SEMARVO-213689 format. One record per residue: residue in one letter; x, y, z of N, C-alpha, C, O, CB in turn. Coordinates in pm, whole numbers, plus 50000, padded with zeros to 5 digits. Each point is the difference from the previous one (the first is absolute). Glycine has a CB too. Example, Ala and Ser with C-alpha at 12.3 -4.5 7.8 and 13.67 -1.06 7.14 Angstrom:
BEGIN
A513194943150780499115011950000500905012050000501044999850066497074988550059S501545022249803500825011950006499235010950073500515011150017500674982649768
END
This chain:
BEGIN
M775377124292634499115010850047498604992350097499575002350113501265014549636A498844975350165498554993950028500354991750147499365000350105499664996149601E502304995850260500554993350112499855006650132499304996250094502184995149752D499195017850149500105007550111498625004150053499844999350122502385008049797I496814996650006498925002250069499284991750023499055002250075501095013249867L500104970049993499294987850060500854998850147499434997050104499844989049638R501845016150252500704996350162499775009650114500214996650116501684993449767R497745020150087499655008750074498474997050053499715001750118502055013449760L497404980950038498754998450026499914986150093499274998250097500035015749672Q501654976950172499804984250085500615004150140500134989850068500314990349714Q499915029450275500555003450130498805003550078500115003950116502165004249804T496534990650017498725005850089499054987349947499214995250082501055036549922H499804962649860498884992249959501064987449956500695000649898497135019850018A502184969750166501174990249979499834992249839500894999049915499214996350384N498454999749692499554993749882499925007549876499594994749896499304992950252M501485024349858499905011849865500744993649888501074995550040499015027450103T499734975549741500274995849880499815012649875499115008650005500164966250104Y501715024249788499835009449896498545004949973499274990350021502744998949885N497305020850059499025000649948499785016149937500755008850043498574969750117E499655024849741500085009949921500215013550108500435010249945498054976249849H501335014150314500115012950060501415003750042500475011450003497244985550071I503004989849962501415003550005500655005849902500675010350013499354974550106Y499725005549725500575008249905499635012049951500885006749946499584975850017N498595021250042499375012550022500705008850043500325010349941498044980750088E502025005050103500585011150108501384999849930500545011150001498114984450259A502064994449679501255000349977500165009449872500985007449987499384969150129L498675022749794499895007849869499785013650044500445008849926498594972849930G500365022050255499735012150025501275008150070500195012149987497344979450022K503165000850055501205004350055500995001749861500695010249998498874976650259N500535004649638500915001449914499485014449879500645004649905500064965050152E498285033349983499165010549913500485011250076500605008649937497154978749980D502125014250196500485009750085501645004449962500385010949957497794978650230K502495000749838501444998149958500275008349870500675010350000499384965850104V499355018049779500075005449874499385015749980500435008549922499484965950012M499165026850143499265015650023501195009350043500335009749931497164981350165A503115005850014501275006150063501155000449940500815008250043498364986050124M501194997749724501034999349920499755008949879500855008549970499654968950118V498485021449846499855005949855498615006749995499695006849902501824974749981G497695016750215498565007849989499094994449904499205007649945501855013050108K498964967749920498974992749929499484988350074500544994150093500485013249705K497674989950137499504985850069500444988149917500515000749888497375010150209L501894979749963500564987849932499114996349854500464993149909500344997550353S497815015849740499364997949877500675006949917500144994749890497875001450186D502535015549940501095010949903500984988349926500515003949895499745021150301F500024963749836501014993049966499494988549933500774991649953500555017350219R497074989749818499344989249977499904986750069499714988549966500685023049871M499994995450285499944989350100498885000750095499575011350027502774987849954I497034989150081498934996750082499955007350133500784996150087499304982849802S499005032250143500025009650099499204991750138499284990149994500725032849805P500284982450285499364993650139498605004349996499725008949921502404992250232Q496844993249932499035003550043500015008650094500234995650112499234987949817R500335030250055500055008050130499025003150104498855001349958502435006349908T498864993650238498804999150121500165010850063500905008049974498974969350071T499285024250044500445016850087500934991250112500845006450063496445015049926E502614965950035500984997850117501234996249930501075002650055497254989650125N501685001849702501494999949914500564987650107501074996749950499555034349943E499244963750184500804991950093499154988450001498895001949952502265016050193L499114969549903499494989750059499395000750131500755001050097500694990449774S497115008050146499595005850107499794985050085499714990549928499155035249959D501294971550262499874988750069498704994649986499854987850003501795019350139K497375000649842498614993849983499774994949886499234990549988499965023050146N501434991949764499824992049834500754987950013499504989149974500475032149865I501494980650210500754984250019499364991150072500224988249969501755020550030R496994994150126499454990650075498824994849919499704988150002501135022450215E498504998549711498754995249914500374990149891499234991149965499675031350071T502614979749896500064991049902501144990150007500614996049902498275020649975N501314980250231501074992249998500084989550088500504999150112500405018249814Y498234971249971499624988150038500814989149964500785003549912497275005450085D502084979250036500314987149979499154996849890498864997550037501854997150189I499535004449620499345000249920499754983949966498994995449946501775029749999A500294968250095499744984749976499324994750110499204991049975502765005849894A498155006350232499024995750126498425003549956499094992250026502925014150172L497825004649741498565006149993499864992349877498974993350010500905032150107Q500694972749772499454990549877499754986150093498974994249965502615017049791Q498924984550319500094987050056498614997350068499304989949994503325011850039Q497175011950043499074997550097498585002649905498964994450035502725013250201V498354998749679498835000849884499934988349933498834997349976501455025349981A500554968550000499734990349901499514986550111499244991149960502775019749819E498414989450328499704988350121498545007150048499084991849997503835000050110F496785018849926498674999750043498885007349942498965002550061502194993450112A499115007549700498735007649929499194989149926498955003049945502355020350013P499234962950042499034989849950499154994350104499034993049971502525001649858S498835008750319499014995650078498875010250057499314997550099502484986149945L498135026649889498785010550012498914994749973499774994049894501365022850051L497964985150161498524996949949499435006649906500495010749964499184983850218P499155000449760499535008349898499535012049996499875006449896499894977350063E499885021250181499435013250046501485008349999500245010649943497384980250226Q503265001249910501185007849999500935004049872500665010349986499154979150225K500054999849702500505002449863499425012549946500655009449954499604966650007R498305022950050499215012049926500475013350069500065009849926497724975350019V502485016450158500525012650059501655004549961500425011049963497794982350238F502394996049817501154999549957500325006549870500765009549983499214972350148D499255010949767500015005849870499485013649965500555007349918499354971250044K498795025050118499575012349993500955010750028500195009249920497874981050128V502715008550095500845011150044501215000149882500355010849952499034986550332L501054994149685501054999449896499715006249885500695008649947499954972650134G498415014849882499495009349867499765012850010500295007049903498754976550030Q500365022650187499895014150034501505007249972500275009449926497734984850265I502964996549908501575004449995500445004449851500235011349956500354970950243E499485005149736500384999449876499295008449895500625003449899500044975850176S497885024849946499525012449897500495012150050500345008249915497554981750019G502235013950207501065014550026498705008650034500115011950029502334987149770N496384994750196498745006350057499855001750138499225008850036499854982649791G501555001850261499904997750152498794999950052499225007849947502655001550076A497694983850071498864999350042500124999550184501055001350063498194986549674L499735010750309500074998150166499194985450016498934997949944500975031550140F500744961349997499264987949983499714998850190500795005350078500594981149636F497865008950314499474996250139499684985050015498964994849959500055028250058L501994970450047500114984050033499434998250113500755003550091501204992149807D496804999650147499314996350090499394986549995499094996949922500755025250096A500724969750071499794985150046500214998350127500675008050065499944984049744A498714995050252500374993350108501264998650022500784999949904497504990950076G502155008150146501434995350024500264986249963499194990850013500945024350165G501214983949770500044984849944500034994149860500424989149963498495011150219T500495010949742499104998049878501265003049898499754997149883497485011550206G504044996549937501115000949939500325013749922500485000849887499214974750111K499925035050087500105014349957501685002950001500595005149905496795002850206T503124988749989501404999050025500814997449884500785007749944498664985050264F500244994549762500814991049900499685007949846500685000249897499014973550264L499135031749867499645006449841500885011649983500435001749886497004992550108L502925014650102500145011050025501954998949998500675008749945496404996350198N503354986849906501254997749991500424993449855501105002249948498804996350312L499234994249688500344994349850499845010849904500765000949903498424976150144L499665032949980500125013649908501115008150019500575005449905497204996050096L502675000050136501555007849992500664992849945500475005749901499695005150274A500234977349835501174991449932499835001149874501044999349934499204984950221Q498615017749776499765002049836500645013349951500865001149913496794986250094V501815022050060500375013250009501595001849989500635004749905497224998950238R502504992849944501545004750068500944989949894501075005049965498245000150354K500484985649646500884992549893500075006249902501064999449938498504982150118D499465026049898500575008449873500175013050026499585008849925499414978049928K501725015550272500795011550017498885013449999500305010949951502014976049923N496655010750177498935010650017499755002250178500004990750081498715001249652I501135018750290499625006450147498984995250043498905004449969501895014450000S499374972850100498474996450083500265002450169500964995050058498244982949745V499885029650259499974999250125498784995150074498875003249963502675012749997A498654977450132498674994250086500115004350149499124996850080500674981249768
END
């Protein structure tokens, strides 16, 4: 069933691979069938239950925001992170620290043109996305 879901999604997202959303959708479809047949949830049979959401289906937005080439992102971070300047590294570490803490924050990056703002932001996005987190810029 997960394979069918993956194939359906690959029609609009060619580089889609298996992920937890696909498995969860398959689990939800299985639970729906069990509910229709015997009126019980998978948890009643000591099986893993799906994470139910209001949408219950994979949204295109969620797919777009989590479907990245992880290997390419890992390579990008490994290749370019060592070349951060000390001030860029300080900002990089500060932003990632806030993300990892879950506290959130608002950062304003102001510098003259040609000082590496875009380089830093692209590296931050790659770092966050390689861990399958949603990040938009």
